[in-house]
N, C-alpha and C positions, 0 to 999 in steps of 0.2 A: 505493499501499500504506500511506504513512504519512496519507493524508486517509482511507482508510476506517477506520484504525485508529485516528485523532483520533473521526471520526465516532460509532463504535462508543462509545466513553467517552463523550461526550456524551450520547450516549440513556441508558445507564447511568446518568450523572447526574440523568437528567431522571427516568427511573424512579423512584429514590427519591425526589427530590422532589415528584413528582406523585402517589406510591401507586400508578403501573401497574408491572406485574412489565417483566421483559424480554422476554418471549414478546410482552407486548401492544404493545410499542413494537415490536417487531420485525415482526410484521404490519401494524402501522401505517404504517412505514415501507417495507415492502415487501423487508424482510431476513429471512433464513432464521430460523426459529424454533428449527432444533436445528445445533449445530456440524457441519460439513460436514467428514468424515474424510479424512484426507490419504491417497494411497496413497503407500507408499514406494517410491522409486526402484529399477528394478531394478539391481543391483550384479552386474558378472561374477566367478566364483570366481577366488581368487588361483591365478597361474602354476603354482605348484607343486601346486596341486590338480587342473589341467587332466591329461586321460589322454592321455598320447602315443598316437597312432594305431597300431596293431601293424605291425611290417617285415613289409614284402613279400617281401624278400631272404633266400630258403633259405640256410642254413648250405653253404660251400664244403666238399667233401670234400678232404681231405689227398692231394697228389699222392705213389705212390708212388715211391722211387727206382729207378732203371734199374739194372740189373745191369751191374759193370764191363765183362763179356762181351758185352753188348748195346747198349756205345756206339760211335757208328760209327768213332773211332779204333781200338778192339779188332782190327777186321779187319787194319787197317794193321802194328801190333802182332805179331797171329798171324802175318802173313804173313813178316815180318823175321825172327822165330823160326824158322820151317821154313826158310828160304832158306839161314840160318846153316849147317844140317847140309848141305843141298845142296852149298853152297860147301866146305864140309871134303871132302865126295866128289869136286867136280870139280878143288880145288886137289890131293889125291895123283893121280890122274888126268892131270892135267895137268903135274905137278910144279913148281908155281905158286904160292907162297907167300902171292905178295900179293893171291889171291883170296880167302882168308879175311879182309881188312878191310873187305871189301862192306857184310857186317850183322852184323859182330862188333868188339868195343871193347873195353880197359880189361882185366879180369880174363879175361872170355871169351876174349879175341884171343889170352892169351898161353896158355890151356888149349887153345887147337885149333894155334897155332905149335908147343906142345908135344907133342902128339899127330904132328902133321904130321912132326917132326922125328923122333921114335921111329921112325914106319913107314920113313920113308927110309931110315933107318942100317938097318933091319933088310931093308930091300928089298923091300917090299910097300907095297901101297896099297889102300883100300877102296872096291868099286863099289856102286852101288844107293841106293836111297832106303831112310833109318830110316822106322817106322811111329810118326806122333805124333799127338797129340790134346791140344792145347796148349788151355787156357784162361785166360783174364784174368780173375785174382781181385782185382787191383786197379788204379786209376789216381788218381795224384795228380799235382798238387793237382787238386782236381774240376774248376773252371771249364775249365784249360787244360793238361791232362796233360802231363806232359813224363817220369813215371817210369810204368813199368808192371810188375806181379809178374805170373808165367804159373806155374801148376800144369802138367806134360805127364806121359801115361805113355809112355815109350819105348820104342822094343824095336826089334832090329838082325836081324831073322829074315830080313830081305829081303836083306841086305847080304851082299857076296863079298869074299874077300880076296885079291887077286891079284898075285903076284911080277911087279915091275917088270921091263921090257924083257921078258921073255915070256909074260905075261899068264895064266900057269899058277895055277889056284884054288888055294888055299894052305886054304880053311877057308870057313865061313860064319859068320852071327853069330848073336847067341843071340836067340831069338825071345820069352824071357820079359820082362816088362815090367817097367819101372823109375822110379818115380818121380822128376822133374826139377824144380828149381825154377829160374825164371830172373829175371834183372831185365833190363826192355829200357828203354833210355834214349832219347831225343829229343835227337839232335847238333844241332851250330851251323851244319850245314849241311842242316839241314832232314829229314834221314833217322833213321828208327828202328834204333837196334842192341842187340845182346843183350851187357851188360857184364859178366853174370859169369851163371853155372848151376852147378849142383851136379852131382857125375858119377853116370851111371845104374848103373854097374859096382857101387856099392856098394849097391843097393836093389832088386836082380833082384829079381821078383817081389812086390814090393809093390803092383802096379797090371796090369789086365787090358787089354792095346794095345785098342783102338778102343771100349771100354766106354764 
């Protein structure tokens, strides 16, 4: 490149001294008579100007939360609640208060013991299953529940009250439903037990059993 440039300069000087123009000298020495155009080098667009290919991943639809009553543990919670009422009847029939603690604890157990003592003092007991329709309305904490809330429509229409010793029928329960709200908690021995419940006697007619 340097030699060619120097030669071109010498030809230009010779042209000036000989009276020939540059084109004549170029033809004489076999050089181009017109400037050769330069092709600009191809350049890549800046990274910021490049368009990213469209994403082929479709948006993921949010997963709807599962209702508490549909959770696997809800069946165990409901079973413990229903068993508590069955224990209450069995304890009266067998005159065995210890049965009450199988599915009840805390305030709920105290309420059942109070009913048991009252019935024993009055010399009667309840026989027959109550009608329940429990629904688990909440579970906490979500990841590993230890506390559940239940709403139920409780009715004692199938219950009979019998005299202790003679089993004479003294009366029957009320078939009208009453809303009962209960708390069921996981105990240290791995059992779910009812720890509190409201009394249906104050809310008779507030719901329809089995609805």
